[in-house]
Backbone bond lengths (Angstrom), bond angles and torsions (degrees), N, CA, C in turn:
res aa  C-N    CA-C-N  psi(-1)  N-CA   C-N-CA  omega(-1)  CA-C   N-CA-C  phi
1 X - - - 1.442 - - 1.522 109.70 -
2 X 1.320 116.43 138.76 1.454 119.64 177.27 1.523 109.41 -81.58
3 X 1.340 114.61 166.39 1.472 118.67 177.61 1.521 110.46 -59.62
4 X 1.349 116.21 -38.04 1.465 120.19 -179.29 1.522 111.10 -65.54
5 X 1.336 117.65 -43.96 1.466 118.92 179.31 1.515 111.46 -71.22
6 X 1.357 117.69 -31.29 1.467 120.68 174.49 1.528 110.15 -61.06
7 X 1.336 116.02 -46.40 1.462 120.71 -179.88 1.521 110.13 -63.34
8 X 1.332 117.46 -40.29 1.459 121.51 179.84 1.529 110.38 -65.07
9 X 1.337 116.94 -42.10 1.465 120.49 178.48 1.525 110.17 -63.93
10 X 1.347 117.02 -40.07 1.457 121.19 177.63 1.524 109.87 -62.64
11 X 1.351 116.91 -44.63 1.456 120.68 177.82 1.525 110.46 -60.91
12 X 1.329 116.77 -44.40 1.465 121.13 179.39 1.523 110.72 -60.25
13 X 1.330 117.54 -42.34 1.456 121.54 179.72 1.522 110.06 -59.66
14 X 1.318 116.56 -52.99 1.457 119.35 -175.08 1.512 112.42 -73.56
15 X 1.331 118.26 -28.37 1.468 120.37 172.23 1.526 109.70 -65.78
16 X 1.321 116.74 -40.35 1.461 120.65 177.57 1.524 111.14 -65.58
17 X 1.326 116.76 -41.97 1.467 120.57 177.69 1.524 109.82 -60.80
18 X 1.328 116.34 -44.18 1.465 120.13 178.19 1.525 110.58 -60.98
19 X 1.333 117.15 -43.37 1.470 121.44 177.53 1.530 110.48 -60.11
20 X 1.324 117.34 -46.43 1.472 120.71 -179.56 1.518 111.19 -63.74
21 X 1.326 116.62 -41.14 1.469 121.15 177.18 1.518 110.25 -59.54
22 X 1.336 117.19 -47.15 1.467 121.58 179.23 1.523 110.88 -63.10
23 X 1.325 116.62 -44.46 1.467 121.75 179.78 1.532 111.05 -59.73
24 X 1.328 116.28 -45.31 1.467 119.63 178.38 1.527 110.79 -63.11
25 X 1.313 117.20 -41.22 1.466 120.66 179.57 1.521 110.99 -62.25
26 X 1.337 117.30 -36.46 1.465 121.13 -179.94 1.523 113.08 -76.15
27 X 1.319 117.33 -34.28 1.474 119.93 -169.96 1.522 114.86 -100.60
28 X 1.316 117.46 -16.14 1.461 120.33 -179.20 1.528 109.70 -89.46
29 X 1.336 116.67 151.50 1.467 118.49 175.79 1.528 110.78 -58.79
30 X 1.313 116.09 146.94 1.458 119.57 179.00 1.523 109.54 -68.32
31 X 1.332 114.51 130.42 1.462 122.05 -179.44 1.516 108.78 -137.57
32 X 1.327 117.32 161.31 1.472 118.83 171.83 1.530 109.76 -58.98
33 X 1.318 116.80 148.64 1.469 122.18 -175.58 1.519 112.34 -55.88
34 X 1.326 117.58 -42.49 1.469 119.65 -178.72 1.529 111.10 -65.02
35 X 1.314 117.52 -38.71 1.463 120.49 178.00 1.529 110.72 -64.71
36 X 1.318 116.36 -42.30 1.470 120.84 177.63 1.525 110.30 -59.05
37 X 1.330 116.33 -45.67 1.462 120.57 179.33 1.526 110.94 -61.90
38 X 1.327 117.14 -45.41 1.466 120.07 179.94 1.523 111.40 -62.45
39 X 1.323 117.43 -39.15 1.470 120.04 178.36 1.531 111.60 -66.19
40 X 1.335 117.06 -34.59 1.474 119.74 176.56 1.523 110.11 -65.87
41 X 1.323 116.88 -38.66 1.473 120.45 178.23 1.534 109.64 -66.07
42 X 1.321 117.29 -41.40 1.467 119.77 177.84 1.528 111.15 -64.11
43 X 1.316 117.15 -35.89 1.470 121.08 177.13 1.525 110.14 -60.30
44 X 1.315 116.62 -37.31 1.462 120.57 177.84 1.533 110.47 -61.45
45 X 1.323 116.58 -42.85 1.472 120.08 177.92 1.528 110.71 -62.47
46 X 1.320 116.26 -40.43 1.465 119.86 177.52 1.529 110.80 -59.58
47 X 1.313 117.00 -44.88 1.468 121.07 -179.49 1.520 111.60 -64.46
48 X 1.323 117.89 -39.47 1.468 120.75 177.25 1.528 109.25 -62.68
49 X 1.317 117.28 -39.65 1.467 121.04 176.30 1.518 111.94 -60.85
50 X 1.327 116.52 -35.85 1.471 119.95 177.57 1.522 111.49 -68.49
51 X 1.331 117.57 -31.29 1.476 120.15 173.60 1.526 108.72 -63.19
52 X 1.331 116.47 -47.21 1.461 120.57 -179.74 1.522 110.47 -60.24
53 X 1.307 116.79 -44.05 1.470 120.71 178.39 1.521 111.12 -60.06
54 X 1.333 117.29 -42.50 1.459 121.06 -179.78 1.526 111.26 -66.56
55 X 1.332 117.98 -40.28 1.474 121.23 178.39 1.533 109.58 -63.69
56 X 1.321 116.24 -45.64 1.465 120.01 177.73 1.524 110.01 -60.14
57 X 1.320 116.73 -41.94 1.458 120.36 179.11 1.521 113.01 -68.95
58 X 1.327 117.50 -36.42 1.466 120.80 -179.18 1.525 111.62 -71.61
59 X 1.328 116.36 -27.88 1.468 119.58 -179.61 1.525 112.74 -98.43
60 X 1.335 116.96 -1.37 1.455 120.43 177.75 1.515 113.83 67.95
61 X 1.317 117.55 30.21 1.466 120.80 -175.32 1.524 114.24 -76.23
62 X 1.312 117.56 -15.19 1.461 120.07 176.04 1.524 107.80 -95.72
63 X 1.349 118.11 108.45 1.469 119.86 -175.14 1.527 112.63 -62.76
64 X 1.309 117.39 -25.33 1.460 120.33 -179.99 1.538 111.16 -72.87
65 X 1.346 116.85 -34.69 1.466 121.08 -176.64 1.517 113.68 -100.68
66 X 1.336 117.18 -24.69 1.468 119.66 -175.65 1.520 110.34 67.10
67 X 1.319 116.03 -149.91 1.463 121.26 179.12 1.526 107.29 -80.76
68 X 1.329 115.21 107.85 1.466 120.60 -174.91 1.533 113.02 -115.15
69 X 1.329 117.12 -7.15 1.467 122.62 -179.38 1.516 109.18 -136.16
70 X 1.310 115.33 167.21 1.465 121.59 175.81 1.527 108.63 -115.93
71 X 1.336 116.10 169.59 1.462 119.50 175.95 1.529 110.19 -69.08
72 X 1.328 118.03 -23.12 1.462 120.00 171.64 1.523 110.19 -64.02
73 X 1.342 116.84 -37.82 1.470 120.20 175.84 1.527 110.37 -62.06
74 X 1.324 116.69 -41.31 1.466 120.65 179.36 1.534 109.71 -62.44
75 X 1.334 116.60 -46.16 1.469 119.98 178.89 1.531 110.53 -59.36
76 X 1.314 116.87 -43.62 1.459 121.08 -179.95 1.533 111.18 -62.62
77 X 1.323 116.18 -42.98 1.472 119.65 179.11 1.531 111.12 -66.23
78 X 1.324 117.66 -37.22 1.467 119.85 175.82 1.523 110.84 -62.83
79 X 1.320 117.11 -39.83 1.468 119.94 176.50 1.522 110.27 -62.37
80 X 1.342 117.05 -39.91 1.466 119.98 177.29 1.524 111.51 -60.90
81 X 1.339 116.94 -37.27 1.475 120.39 177.57 1.530 109.44 -63.35
82 X 1.324 117.37 -45.51 1.462 121.01 -179.11 1.526 110.42 -62.63
83 X 1.323 117.00 -45.80 1.461 121.22 179.67 1.532 110.43 -62.00
84 X 1.320 115.97 -47.04 1.464 120.53 -178.19 1.523 111.05 -63.60
85 X 1.335 116.81 -39.43 1.464 119.92 177.67 1.523 110.53 -65.17
86 X 1.323 117.16 -41.20 1.464 119.76 179.55 1.531 110.84 -65.01
87 X 1.320 117.74 -40.14 1.460 120.61 178.02 1.531 109.89 -67.48
88 X 1.319 118.01 -39.42 1.463 120.88 176.69 1.526 110.60 -62.23
89 X 1.325 116.78 -42.07 1.463 120.34 177.73 1.529 110.03 -63.38
90 X 1.322 116.69 -41.65 1.471 120.49 178.21 1.523 110.84 -64.86
91 X 1.327 117.43 -33.64 1.461 121.09 176.39 1.521 110.23 -65.60
92 X 1.310 116.34 -34.58 1.462 122.30 -179.05 1.529 111.59 -75.54
93 X 1.339 116.51 -36.87 1.464 119.56 -176.79 1.527 110.64 -149.35
94 X 1.337 117.38 138.35 1.463 119.85 175.11 1.532 112.23 -68.80
95 X 1.343 117.35 -15.99 1.468 121.68 178.80 1.525 111.33 -95.30
96 X 1.319 117.33 37.68 1.469 121.71 -175.57 1.532 111.93 -56.59
97 X 1.315 117.29 -43.87 1.468 120.70 -179.60 1.523 110.33 -58.33
98 X 1.320 117.05 -48.65 1.458 121.12 -177.76 1.525 111.52 -66.57
99 X 1.329 116.45 -41.98 1.467 120.66 179.26 1.523 109.50 -61.50
100 X 1.337 116.45 -45.91 1.464 120.16 -179.16 1.525 111.39 -65.31
101 X 1.324 116.56 -46.29 1.468 120.37 -178.28 1.528 110.83 -61.80
102 X 1.317 116.90 -42.97 1.463 120.70 178.54 1.525 110.56 -62.21
103 X 1.319 116.41 -44.99 1.463 120.00 -178.78 1.538 111.16 -66.64
104 X 1.321 116.83 -42.63 1.468 120.31 178.75 1.520 110.57 -62.55
105 X 1.323 117.41 -41.12 1.469 121.05 177.51 1.517 110.22 -61.77
106 X 1.326 116.98 -43.97 1.471 121.05 178.94 1.531 111.09 -60.55
107 X 1.321 116.76 -47.37 1.469 120.18 -178.81 1.524 110.47 -64.97
108 X 1.325 117.10 -43.49 1.461 121.18 -179.39 1.517 110.89 -64.20
109 X 1.325 116.73 -44.01 1.474 120.90 178.95 1.519 110.58 -61.46
110 X 1.325 115.77 -44.76 1.471 120.25 -178.93 1.532 110.64 -59.17
111 X 1.317 117.46 -37.97 1.471 119.38 -178.17 1.523 112.35 -78.05
112 X 1.326 117.31 -13.92 1.474 120.48 -179.78 1.515 112.39 -98.37
113 X 1.302 119.28 -5.70 1.456 121.45 -173.14 1.519 112.02 -92.72
114 X 1.313 116.28 58.85 1.449 120.32 172.19 1.507 115.30 72.89
115 X 1.299 117.43 13.97 1.465 118.91 176.09 1.512 107.77 -79.94
116 X 1.308 115.17 106.48 1.450 120.58 -178.78 1.520 109.86 -75.99
117 X 1.297 114.88 154.25 1.458 120.97 175.52 1.521 107.65 -68.91
118 X 1.344 117.87 118.20 1.472 119.32 -176.52 1.525 112.62 -62.27
119 X 1.313 118.14 -20.55 1.468 120.31 179.62 1.526 111.57 -71.71
120 X 1.347 116.78 -19.94 1.464 119.55 -178.80 1.520 112.64 -99.62
121 X 1.322 116.86 -2.53 1.456 120.94 -179.25 1.526 109.69 -88.10
122 X 1.346 116.23 143.61 1.467 117.68 176.97 1.520 110.13 -65.84
123 X 1.307 115.24 147.16 1.467 120.15 177.45 1.516 108.80 -66.72
124 X 1.323 116.67 142.88 1.462 117.89 177.77 1.528 109.64 -65.27
125 X 1.314 114.96 143.54 1.464 120.37 178.47 1.517 108.48 -76.64
126 X 1.334 117.06 126.02 1.462 118.00 179.95 1.528 109.94 -63.94
127 X 1.301 115.03 137.70 1.453 120.73 178.73 1.527 107.88 -92.60
128 X 1.350 116.70 140.18 1.467 118.19 177.99 1.522 109.82 -66.12
129 X 1.321 114.72 144.80 1.450 119.87 178.24 1.533 108.71 -75.34
130 X 1.339 116.64 141.13 1.484 117.71 177.45 1.534 109.72 -64.84
131 X 1.301 113.63 142.17 1.472 119.05 -179.75 1.509 109.55 -78.88
132 X 1.309 115.08 142.17 1.467 120.04 174.54 1.518 108.56 -76.02
133 X 1.331 116.42 145.15 1.474 117.55 176.05 1.531 108.68 -62.02
134 X 1.318 114.43 136.80 1.479 119.65 -179.25 1.528 109.42 -91.44
135 X 1.311 114.00 143.78 1.455 118.86 177.59 1.514 109.28 -70.12
136 X 1.367 117.81 142.52 1.477 119.30 180.00 1.487 113.52 -67.25
């Protein structure tokens, strides 16, 4: 992807989030702002549960249901989590794009600043414990 198409995709994402936020505000019953925010957070938990259900279904872990989902279902549910989280963030702040971009930059920078993969580092050599003085 080029920088221009990356920026366009980012604009499309946040324009869609804004549209969804507006749509929810128009179609949901009027509630106090804090209640609306709490319900958006609960919706996020519901979506994460649907990811778990899809993974269990894709791997056939429920013997009663067998394989009931596909990995495409899992991908779709993960997208729903991302969308729901973005809408919840937008519900919390009108500067959702900036808050997210700043946080993503911070996380990305932190992972690039010489933090080695601990799995590739040698284990520390255990140091012998100091001996207690022995009674004569």
